[in-house]
N, C-alpha and C positions, 0 to 999 in steps of 0.2 A: 799717514803712511798706509799703503795698501799691501796686502799679502796676495800674491798671484795663486790662482787655482788652475788645475788642468781644465780644458773645456768640458762643460757639463750642464746639466739642467738645474740651474740655480734660481730660476724665477719662481719664488714662493711668496706667500701662500697661494694655494690653488683651490678652486671649488672641488669638492669630492662628491661624486654622484654615484647612484646605482643605475646602471644601464640595463633595461629589460629588453629581451628579444625573444624570438620564436613566433610561429604562426598558428600553433595549436597548443592546448594545455599539456600535451605529451612532450613537447620540446621547449616549453617556456624556460627561460634561464635569466639569471641576474649576474652581472659582472660589475665590480666596483672599479671606477676609473677616476683618476685625477688629471689625466691628459685629456682635457675636454674644455670647450669654451665656445664663445661666439666669434664668428669670423665675418659676418656681414649682417647689416640691419635691413637692407632693401635689395633683394628679397631676404627675409630672415633666414640665416643659415648658422648651423653649429657643426662641431666636429667631435669625434671621439677617436683616440688612437689606442689600438690594442695590439698585443703581440699575437703572432700567428698561432702560437701554441695554446692560447686561451680557448676554452671550450666554446665561448660565444662567438669567436671570430668566424668560423665557417657558417654558423647560423645566420649571422648578419650578411656575410658574403652571399648566401643563398637567397635570403628574403629581401635584402636591400632596405630593411627597416629596423628601427630601434626606438626606444623611449628613454630620454634622459630624465631621471627621477631625482629631484633635489633632496638632499639629506639634512637631517636635523640632529640635535643632541640626543633626542629619544631614540633615533635610528642609528646611533653611532655603533653599537655592538653589531647590529645586522649589517651595516655598511662594511665594517672591518671583516666580519665573518664571510660575507659574500665575496670579498677580495682574496681571501686565503684558502677557501675551499673551492673545489671544482664541481661544476654542474654535471660532469660525467659520473660523479660519485654521490651526489646529493640532489634532492629536490629543494632548492634554496627557498622557494616560497614556503614550502611546508616546514622546513627546519627552522626558519626564522619567524614563523607565524605572520608572514606577510600575505596580503590579499591581492591576487591578480584581478585587475578590473579592465573591462573592455574599453579600448580607446575609441576616439571619435572616428579616426580615419585608418590608422595602421592596424595590422593584425597583431603586432606585439602588444603585450599587456602593459597597463599602467600599474604602478605600485600604489594601492589605495592609501597607504599610510603616509606617503610623501605629500608635502604641501603643494608641490608644483610638478607637473609632468609635461615634458616637451616631446611631442610626437615628431619623428624625423624619418625622412625618406632619403636614402643614399643617392647622391648624384655622381660621385666620383670616389675611387679608392686610390690613394697614393701610397706606394711602397716606399718607406723612408729608411729602412734599416731594421732596427730591433722592433719597430712598430709599423703597422699600416694605419694610415689616417683615413677614417670614413668621413668624408665631407657630405653633409646632408642638408636638405631643405627642411625647414620647420613647417609642418603642414597643419598642426593644431597645438594648442596649449590648454592645459586643464589646471585650474587653481582651486584649492580647498576653500569652500565658502566661509570658513571661520576667519579667513584672513582678508576678506573684503570689508572695507570701511563703508558702513551703510549710508553715511552722510555724503561721501564723495564718490563712492563706487570704485575707488582705487584699491588695487591689490597690495596689501601690506606684507610683503615677503619678509621684511626685516623683523617682523614679530614672530617668526616661525622657529627661532633658536637654531639658525643655520650653523653648520660646522665647515671648517676648511681643513686642508691637508698641507703640512709643511715638514719636509725632511723626515718622512716616515712617522709623523705624529699627527694626531687630530686636535683641532683647537676650536673653541667657540669664538664668535666674533666679539670685538670690543665695542666701546661706546661710539656713537656717531660724533664726528668732529666737524662736519660741514655737509653741505649739499652741492650738487653740480652748479657751478657759477658763483659760489659764495665768495670767492676771492675778488670778484669784480662787482659785487652787490653794493651799490653806493649807500643804500639805507643801512645795511649791516655795518659797513666800514665806518660810516658817520657815527653810529651809536658806540662802536668800539673806541673811536678816537676821543669820545667824551669821558671815558673812564679814566 
């Protein structure tokens, strides 16, 4: 039996990220967002949706750039704080002891403490209602060298203690239960059938 809900945003958990913006140290800012994600792989594209009243909204409207900084368990307090405090009242980098780092392409800063930084250039802004969606092309990605496997060269983001957001709360990720294609992997299924 199902209980009906009024229409709402019930798709959880979500990635929670710190979005950095600005084009000079005087106007650098960080806004926390859970309304974010991948929307295309070729060309690589992401989005972030922000309310117009957020301090970062006019900055991104003007510069047409931002950086998505993936967050971790050790960054949970900073992630939450940057979501409830306004950049018009605080220098969030300074208050949270975060390090602005020069990006490869965009003028917006990376957050050095984040394990993965995705540099984005806005290609379209969609007014949706409560939020505007900034649709952006990914122009560069920066990964912390600690998470590269030296034997394969692969980036192991799963080792960075990522966090998610669900219904107003933050969570760590659980255990891996499979990989892409595991349901049709004949070798794996054959071994399971022997048990």
